[in-house]
C-alpha positions in Angstrom: -16.1 5.7 -4.2 -18.3 8.0 -2.1 -17.0 11.4 -1.0 -15.2 11.4 2.3 -17.3 12.0 5.3 -16.2 14.7 7.7 -16.8 17.9 5.7 -15.1 20.1 3.2 -12.1 20.9 5.4 -10.4 17.5 4.7 -7.4 17.9 2.4 -7.6 16.9 -1.3 -5.4 14.0 -2.4 -3.5 14.0 -5.8 -3.7 10.2 -5.7 -7.1 8.6 -6.0 -8.3 6.6 -3.0 -9.0 3.7 -5.4 -5.3 3.7 -6.4 -4.3 3.6 -2.8 -6.7 0.8 -2.1 -5.2 -1.2 -5.0 -1.7 -0.6 -3.6 -3.0 -1.7 -0.1 -4.2 -5.0 -1.6 -0.9 -5.6 -3.4 1.0 -4.7 -0.2 -1.0 -7.2 1.8 -0.2 -9.9 -0.7 3.5 -8.9 -0.6 3.5 -8.8 3.3 2.3 -12.4 3.7 5.1 -13.9 1.5 7.7 -15.9 3.3 11.0 -17.4 2.2 10.6 -20.7 0.3 10.7 -23.7 2.5 11.9 -26.0 -0.3 14.6 -25.3 -2.8 12.6 -27.2 -5.5 8.9 -27.1 -4.8 7.7 -29.9 -7.1 5.0 -31.3 -4.9 1.4 -31.4 -5.6 -0.4 -28.3 -4.3 -3.2 -30.5 -3.0 -0.8 -32.5 -0.9 0.9 -29.5 0.6 -2.3 -27.5 1.1 -1.1 -25.0 -1.5 1.3 -23.5 1.0 3.7 -22.5 -1.9 1.4 -19.6 -2.8 2.5 -17.9 0.4 6.2 -18.2 -0.4 8.3 -15.7 -2.4 9.5 -17.8 -5.3 11.7 -16.4 -8.1 8.7 -16.5 -10.6 6.3 -14.8 -8.2 5.0 -11.5 -9.6 3.6 -9.9 -6.4 6.8 -7.9 -5.6 7.0 -6.8 -9.3 3.3 -5.7 -9.3 3.6 -3.7 -6.1 6.8 -2.0 -7.3 5.3 -1.3 -10.7 2.1 0.2 -9.1 4.2 2.6 -7.0 6.8 3.4 -9.6 4.0 4.1 -12.2 2.6 7.0 -10.1 3.5 10.5 -10.9 5.6 12.6 -8.5 2.7 14.1 -6.6 1.0 10.8 -6.2 4.2 9.2 -4.8 4.5 12.0 -2.3 0.9 11.5 -1.3 1.4 7.8 -0.9 4.4 8.3 1.4 2.6 11.0 3.3 -0.4 8.7 3.8 1.8 5.9 5.2 3.4 8.4 7.6 0.0 9.8 8.5 -1.2 6.3 9.4 1.9 5.3 11.2 1.8 8.0 13.9 -0.8 9.6 16.0 -1.9 12.3 13.6 -5.1 14.0 12.5 -6.2 15.5 9.1 -4.9 18.9 10.4 -1.3 17.5 10.2 -1.6 16.6 6.5 0.1 19.7 5.0 3.1 19.3 7.3 3.5 15.6 6.7 3.1 16.0 2.9 5.7 18.8 2.9 8.1 16.4 4.8 7.4 13.6 2.3 8.0 16.0 -0.6 11.3 17.1 0.9 12.4 13.5 1.4 11.3 12.2 -2.1 13.8 10.4 -4.2 13.9 7.8 -6.9 13.6 4.9 -4.4 10.0 5.4 -3.3 8.9 1.9 -4.3 11.8 0.2 -2.5 11.3 2.4 0.6 7.6 1.6 0.8 8.0 -2.1 0.0 10.5 -2.2 3.0 8.0 -0.6 5.4 6.5 -3.2 7.7 2.8 -2.9 8.0 2.6 -0.7 4.8 -1.0 -1.8 4.0 -2.2 -1.0 7.6 -0.5 2.4 7.6 -2.0 3.4 4.2 -5.4 2.2 5.2 -5.2 4.2 8.5 -3.9 7.3 6.6 -6.9 7.1 4.2 -9.3 6.6 7.2 -7.9 9.7 8.9 -8.6 11.7 5.7 -12.2 10.3 5.6 -11.7 7.5 2.9 -12.2 3.8 3.1 -11.3 0.8 1.0 -14.4 -1.2 2.0 -16.2 -0.8 -1.3 -13.1 -1.3 -3.3 -12.1 -4.5 -1.5 -15.6 -5.9 -1.8 -15.6 -5.3 -5.6 -12.2 -6.9 -6.0 -12.3 -9.9 -3.8 
């Protein structure tokens, strides 16, 4: 991933932008899931236009993958991830990073993955936070889609 544009005064992240981009992709998959419309989905995927893929069934691994990706981060990376979401959620600039990160560090607990999973628009907030700090997921997404 190229260096962020905008100069050397942008803050350094302890989490790699690629890792954040991966979590963004997982969060997007998780966000589109809906409650199952059938108790026993035994129909042919061709007949139902493969709609079951958008439903959160018991054997679906998307939630587990997102949770694992977040829980697998070290403490500083988890703090950065929360701070990026907060940065992208509000009207902030890169000059606010130190304050937002300090607030995220003070609020950190063992439920980071559950907290972030429950945040509506998580993927959008993370992408906006990265953008504010001069990073983009464009290349990452092109390589993984």
